[in-house]
N, C-alpha and C positions, 0 to 999 in steps of 0.2 A: 901114754895112751892118748889117742886123739880120734875125733870123729871124721869119717870120710866125707868127701864132698856130697855124696849121695845121701848121707845121713843128715848133714847140716841143712841142706836145701829145704826138706819138709819142716824142720824146726824153725827156720827163718820165716817160712811162709805162714806157719801157725802164729809166730810172734807178731808178724805184720798184721794178720787178721785180727788178733786180739787188740793191738794198738789202734787200728783203724776203728774197730768197734767201740773202743773207749772214747776216742775223739768224737765219734758220732753221738755217743750217749751224752758226752759233756755239752755238745752243742744243742741238744734237744731242749726246747723251751716251750712251756715251763715244766720243770721236773718236780716242783713242789709248790706249796701254796704261795699266793701273791698277797701282799698287804696293800689295801687301798686306804690311804690316809685322808681324813676329813678334818678340817680345822674348825669345826663347829660341834656343839653338843649333839647327842642323839636326839632325833625327833624333828630337827629343823629341816628346811627345804633342801639344803645341800646334802644333808645326811640321807634323807628319803630318796633323793635322786641317785645318790651313790649306791644305795642298797639295791635299787632297781637294776642299775647297770651291772653292778658286781655279780649279781645272781646269773645274769645272762652271759657275762664273760666267763664265769665258772663253767657254764654248760658247754661253751664252744672251745675253751682252752683245755678242758679235762682236768683242771686243778682248781681248788677253792680260791676264790678271790675274797679275802676277809676284810671287812670294813673296820677300821680302827679310828675312833674319835680322839683327836688331840687338839682341843680348843685352846685358845689363847692368842692375844694380840690380833684379834680379828682374822685369824687364820694364818698369820705370818709364821707362827711356830711350826705348824704342820708343813707348810710350803718349804720353809728353809730346811726342815728335817729331811724332806724327800730330796732336795737338791744336794744334800750332803751324804745321801745313802750310797751304797755300792751300786755302780752302774751296770747292774746285771738284770734289771727289769723286774725284780721281785718286790720293789717298793714303788707304788704309783700314787698319784694324787688326784682327788676330785676337787677341783678348785672352783671358786665362784669369781664374779667380776672384781672382787676386791683385790685379786692378784695384781691387777694393773695399777694399784695405788700405793703399794707397800714402800717402794723406794722413795716416793715423794712424801708420804705421810710419816715415815720413820727415818729421820735423817741419820741415825746411828747405824742402821742396818747396812751390811755389805751384800745382801741378797739381791741378785739380779735375775728375775724370772726368765728373761730371754736367753741368758747364758747358763743358768743352773738347771733349767728344765727343758724338756723337749715335748712339744704338743703331740698328743695322740689323737684326740678327736673332740670336736665341739658337739655337746649333747643337746643343749636347749638354750633358748633365750627367754627372758621373762619380762614382759612389759609392766610398766608402772602406771598408776593413775594419780592425778592431782585432784585432791578433794578439799572442800571447805566445810566448816560447820554451817548448818542451815540458818543460824542466827546472823551470819555475815551476809550483808545485802549485796552479794555478787553472784552471778550465774554463769559467767564466762571468764576465761583468762584475761582478756582485755579489760574487763570490769575490775578484776582483782588487781591488775597492775595500775589501773587508774586510781583505785582506792588507796593503794600503797603509796603512790606518788603524792596524793592529797593528804595522806596521814602517815608521814615518815615514822617508822618504828612501831606503828600501832599493831601490825599483824605479827603474831608469833606463829612459827611453823616448826615442823619436825620431819625427820626422814630417817627412820631406823637409828643406827648408831653412827657416830661421827666417822666420816671417811667413806661411807657407803655411797653407791650411786644415787640412792634416794636423797641423801644429804647433799652430795656434790651437784646433783641436778638443780637443786634450789640455788646453790651458789652460782652456777652457770647462768641461770635465769637472771639473778640479781646483777651479774656483771654485764650481761647483754642488754638489759633494760634500764639499769641505773636506779632501781627501786631500793628502798631501805626497809628491810623486814628483819625480824628478830629470830635467830635460830635458837632452839631449845634442845640441848642434847639429851638423849635417853639411851638406856642399855637395851636396845632392840625394839622391834615393833610391838611386842606384847606389853612392854612397859609404857609406851606412849599412848596406846589406844584408849585407856580410861579418860585421859585428859582431852584427847581429841573428840571423843564422843560426848563429853560433858561440856565442850565449848571453851575449856580453859586454854586450849590451842585453837587457833582459827583455821589453820591449814596444814596439810600433810601430803606427802608423796609416798606411796608404798605399792606393794604387789597387787596387781589387778584382781587375782583370785581372792586375796585376803579382804580387800575393800569393797568388792562388788556387792556382797550381801548387805552391807551397811548402806550402800548407795540405793539399792533396790528397796530397802525398808524405809528410806527417807531420813535415816539418822545422819547421813553425810550427803553432800552434794558433789557429784563428779563434774569437773569442768574441762578436763583435757587428759589425754594419754600422752606419756612421755616418749614412746617409741617412734620409730620413723614412719610406721603405718598404723592404721586403726587397729583396735583390739576386737577380736571375735566375741569376747565376753561383753564388751561395751561399744558396740558398733555406732551408737548414736553420738559418741563423744569425738570431737576433733582432736588432732594432734597438737602438741604445744607449738611445733614448727608452723602449723597452719593457723595458729591463733596469735601471731604477732611476734614470735621469737624464731626467726629464720635459722635453718641449719641446726636446730636443736634435736638431740636425741639422748636419752638416758634409759638404760634397761639393765636388768640383771642377766648374767649368762653363767653357764656351767660347762666345764670341760675337763678332760682327763689328760694328765701330764705324767711323764716319767723322768727319772734322773737324767741329767745331761750325759752325753757320751755313751748312752746305751748302745749295744751292738745292733747292727742293721737287721739281723734276723729276729731280734727281740722286738724292735720297733715294728717290723712287718707283722709279727704275730699279734701284738697288742692292737695295732690299728685294724687288722682284719677282724679281731674279736669285737672291738667297739663298733665297727661298721656293721657287723652282723646283728648286734644288739639293736642298733638304731633302725635297722630295716624291718624289725618285728612290729606288726600292727599293734600288738598289746602294749608294747613299750611306748609307742607314739600316742596311743589312746590314753594311757595313764598320765603321761606328761601333759597332754592337752587338758585332762581333767583337773590338773593342778594349776592351770592357768599359764602353763609354759608353752612355748612354741618349739616343737621338736626340730632339730637341725640334721644336717647330713652326716655328721659324725666324722668328718675328715680332719686330719692334722693341719692341712693347708688353711682351711677355714679358721681354725682356732689360732694359728700363728698370725694371720692377717688381722683378726679381731683384736688379739692381745696387743699387737703393735699400735694399732689405731687408738685403743683405749688408753694405753700408757701415754701417748702423745697428748690426747685431749685432757685427761684428768690430772696429769702432772702439771700442766699449765694452770688449770683451775686451782689446784691446791697451792701452787706457788703464788699465784696472783692474789689468792684469798688469805695467804699467810696461815695456812692450816697445818699444824704439826701435832703428832702424838708421840709422847716420850715413852 
């Protein structure tokens, strides 16, 4: 028994239609929930920004984008985990500026953010402000540098945890100016604030939004902002670069990445979703309210920034002989 040609043709057509439909379904992205990994505990700035963006990405993609906190090694564990995930786009990363420091800070790691991750979009940058305790008789950065030169090692300073842009910003200033100041490590901004406010630390660099209330109350004295331009929250303060340290800039930033080698259609969908989120006035307003500067959300912006930051901070870390085991 056999089927005639007239009987086979409809069956072949049906089989082709089913196969084509299956391929199309397989290519649809996303077909299920996406995990957004965050390398910090819940409640921190990176986590808050991740949840803002994840919600809007969920709306535009039609599937949940679920934030998962995986803290450890200043975010390296989460970043490395995403780089090793399946390259299907279902595991993405909300990274902070520390992503640019991992290879230099952790000599044992084989993780390379430029090879293991693909930039999706730059979300925001976050300026920092340099402050001193009011008991220190300086009101400007040049006065602080002059005091440090006249009193080597007398000024103790902090900047969040070791290896952050706040800490490395101080190291860059020291290398550019030749001053001798004493770094005191802490486990985050909240840990150092009591000593800074009490005057046990003479100086600090941290997020503008965090320190502005203390500056306005007179508990701390702002002397310069570390970003390339002035801060909208503290427009009266000059930049570090304009205060005697040419070509200086140090700031936080936040961006979305996905596992390397993700398919082109996946990259396109994720980039469109992030771009849509960053075009929303409510997202930009919330970021501004946190003291962050909203960005355009493009992958090219993020790729350029990451490459520049790796170059700058890897040299500072190497020259300062900073390592974390």
